[in-house]
C-alpha positions as a printed NumPy array, in Angstrom:
array([[ -2.744, -26.957, -13.987],
       [  0.224, -24.675, -13.509],
       [  3.137, -25.851, -15.591],
       [  6.489, -24.302, -14.764],
       [  9.055, -25.535, -17.269],
       [ 12.314, -24.752, -15.517],
       [ 13.819, -24.793, -12.044],
       [ 13.873, -20.954, -11.867],
       [ 10.186, -20.761, -12.902],
       [  9.232, -23.398, -10.333],
       [ 11.227, -21.669,  -7.598],
       [  9.607, -18.318,  -8.419],
       [  6.108, -19.817,  -8.347],
       [  6.705, -21.691,  -5.095],
       [  8.173, -18.566,  -3.534],
       [  5.159, -16.523,  -4.651],
       [  2.674, -19.058,  -3.286],
       [  4.747, -19.665,  -0.147],
       [  3.511, -16.453,   1.44 ],
       [  0.83 , -16.696,   4.128],
       [ -0.767, -13.365,   3.217],
       [ -1.083, -14.309,  -0.445],
       [ -2.563, -17.694,   0.451],
       [ -5.106, -15.968,   2.712],
       [ -6.104, -13.724,  -0.184],
       [ -6.589, -16.761,  -2.45 ],
       [ -8.655, -18.432,   0.256],
       [-10.809, -15.307,   0.631],
       [-11.698, -15.274,  -3.076],
       [-11.732, -18.993,  -3.741],
       [-15.505, -19.403,  -3.518],
       [-16.897, -15.945,  -4.18 ],
       [-15.635, -12.81 ,  -5.815],
       [-14.838,  -9.789,  -3.686],
       [-13.383,  -6.346,  -4.155],
       [-10.123,  -5.186,  -2.605],
       [-11.629,  -3.477,   0.454],
       [-13.585,  -6.622,   1.373],
       [-10.477,  -8.768,   0.975],
       [ -8.394,  -6.311,   2.993],
       [-10.869,  -6.326,   5.88 ],
       [-11.258, -10.11 ,   5.819],
       [ -7.567, -10.995,   5.832],
       [ -6.315,  -8.05 ,   7.884],
       [ -3.881,  -6.676,   5.297],
       [ -3.703,  -3.065,   4.104],
       [ -5.661,  -2.293,   0.962],
       [ -2.575,  -1.07 ,  -0.96 ],
       [ -0.77 ,  -4.366,  -0.254],
       [ -3.86 ,  -6.366,  -1.22 ],
       [ -3.985,  -4.453,  -4.513],
       [ -0.306,  -5.202,  -5.187],
       [ -0.828,  -8.915,  -4.521],
       [ -3.997,  -9.016,  -6.645],
       [ -2.151,  -7.49 ,  -9.607],
       [  0.588, -10.105,  -9.186],
       [ -2.022, -12.878,  -9.04 ],
       [ -3.678, -11.562, -12.199],
       [ -0.336, -11.438, -14.011],
       [  0.329, -15.045, -12.962],
       [ -3.128, -16.103, -14.201],
       [ -4.276, -17.211, -10.74 ],
       [ -6.956, -14.534, -10.301],
       [ -9.424, -12.859, -12.644],
       [-10.587,  -9.291, -12.04 ],
       [-13.813,  -7.786, -13.369],
       [-14.804,  -4.113, -13.25 ],
       [-18.362,  -3.315, -12.165],
       [-20.256,  -0.049, -11.9  ],
       [-21.987,   0.599,  -8.58 ],
       [-24.674,   3.055,  -7.506],
       [-22.651,   3.891,  -4.391],
       [-19.136,   5.307,  -4.108],
       [-16.731,   4.151,  -5.263],
       [-18.725,   3.93 ,  -8.46 ],
       [-16.308,   1.597, -10.188],
       [-15.247,  -1.503,  -8.266],
       [-12.97 ,  -4.292,  -9.422],
       [-14.068,  -7.697,  -8.184],
       [-11.598, -10.586,  -7.957],
       [-12.089, -14.337,  -8.098],
       [ -9.465, -17.055,  -7.831],
       [ -9.007, -19.259, -10.886],
       [ -8.999, -22.983, -10.066],
       [ -5.53 , -24.448, -10.462],
       [ -3.476, -27.452,  -9.541],
       [  0.23 , -27.537,  -8.883],
       [  1.949, -30.892,  -8.671],
       [  5.564, -30.94 ,  -7.592],
       [  7.492, -34.155,  -7.234],
       [ 11.003, -35.442,  -7.785],
       [ 10.196, -36.661, -11.307],
       [  9.141, -33.152, -12.334],
       [ 12.305, -31.644, -10.872],
       [ 14.469, -34.249, -12.636],
       [ 12.758, -33.545, -15.988],
       [ 13.384, -29.83 , -15.578],
       [ 17.071, -30.543, -15.127],
       [ 17.153, -32.365, -18.473],
       [ 15.838, -29.399, -20.465]])
């Protein structure tokens, strides 16, 4: 479960997840791992932008990337898979953050 501990952390996380393109990327890799080109083609976003988002997801701990060697070019591919998570936001949580 994601556990932001302050109002700024919660706002940053909600802002990050409140993007339709990012949510589509998470959906694309929620059940099976894919590499950036596959994700780009599936969600209709440029590969450079997909790579930027995937790096942000990895930094946030929401996605895991694994390098694999292939017989076909490109010979090294990085596959991504979403990490299961739960985010619960309610008034009690927001109140507790204000007390910290």
